[in-house]
C-alpha positions as CSV (number, residue, x, y, z in Angstrom):
1,M,-10.7,3.5,11.8
2,A,-7.7,3.2,9.6
3,I,-7.1,0.3,7.6
4,E,-3.7,-1.2,7.0
5,V,-2.8,-2.2,2.9
6,L,-0.5,-5.1,3.1
7,M,2.1,-6.1,0.8
8,P,0.8,-8.6,-1.1
9,F,1.6,-12.5,-1.2
10,I,2.8,-12.5,-4.6
11,T,5.2,-15.5,-4.5
12,D,5.3,-18.8,-2.0
13,G,8.4,-18.0,-0.1
14,G,9.3,-15.6,2.2
15,E,10.5,-13.0,0.1
16,E,10.2,-9.3,0.7
17,G,8.7,-7.0,-1.7
18,V,9.5,-3.4,-2.3
19,V,7.2,-0.4,-3.2
20,T,8.4,0.4,-6.5
21,A,5.9,3.5,-7.6
22,W,3.3,5.1,-5.4
23,M,0.5,7.1,-7.3
24,V,-0.9,9.1,-4.7
25,D,0.8,11.2,-2.1
26,E,1.0,11.0,1.6
27,G,-2.5,12.7,2.9
28,S,-4.4,12.0,-0.7
29,S,-7.7,11.1,-0.2
30,V,-8.5,8.0,-2.2
31,A,-12.0,5.8,-3.4
32,T,-12.5,2.4,-3.2
33,G,-10.6,0.5,-5.8
34,A,-8.1,3.2,-6.9
35,L,-4.7,2.3,-8.0
36,I,-2.1,3.3,-5.2
37,A,0.9,1.7,-5.7
38,E,2.5,-0.7,-7.6
39,V,4.6,-3.2,-5.9
40,Q,7.6,-6.4,-6.6
41,V,8.7,-9.2,-5.2
42,E,11.5,-10.7,-7.3
43,K,10.7,-10.0,-10.7
44,V,7.0,-10.2,-10.6
45,S,4.9,-7.1,-10.4
46,Q,1.3,-6.3,-8.9
47,D,-1.0,-3.4,-8.6
48,V,-2.1,-2.6,-5.1
49,L,-5.8,-0.8,-5.1
50,A,-7.3,0.8,-2.2
51,P,-9.4,-1.5,-0.1
52,V,-11.8,1.4,1.4
53,D,-12.6,5.2,0.7
54,G,-10.4,7.3,2.7
55,V,-7.1,9.4,3.3
56,V,-3.9,7.6,2.9
57,I,-1.2,7.6,5.4
58,G,2.1,6.3,6.5
59,L,3.5,5.4,3.0
60,V,6.8,3.2,3.3
61,P,9.3,4.7,1.1
62,I,10.0,3.0,-2.3
63,N,12.3,0.5,-2.8
64,H,12.2,0.0,1.2
65,P,12.1,-3.9,1.9
66,T,8.7,-4.8,3.4
67,A,7.7,-8.6,4.2
68,Q,4.8,-10.1,2.1
69,G,1.7,-9.3,4.4
70,A,3.3,-6.5,6.1
71,P,1.5,-3.0,5.8
72,I,2.8,-0.5,3.1
73,C,0.7,2.2,4.3
74,R,-2.9,3.0,6.3
75,I,-6.3,4.5,4.8
76,V,-8.1,7.0,7.3
77,G,-11.6,8.5,7.4
78,M,-11.8,11.8,7.1
79,D,-13.3,11.8,10.1
80,E,-10.2,10.5,12.0
81,L,-7.7,13.3,10.8
82,M,-9.5,15.9,12.6
């Protein structure tokens, strides 16, 4: 089952945020708690950690405006890739 990783809610307004850096590549394996991205809303940055073990897919492009609470990538189990 794929788990969506969401743009965190950093500010109270409905501002969009951007991924400023991916620490993983498409198809990379990650462990729970691993740093996978840095995001920014307004001028506030925040790290995003992997919520589960798996493989990262569907990365949004760096600096692509993304609503807070919207998916920025998905993490799937190894068995789902086969």
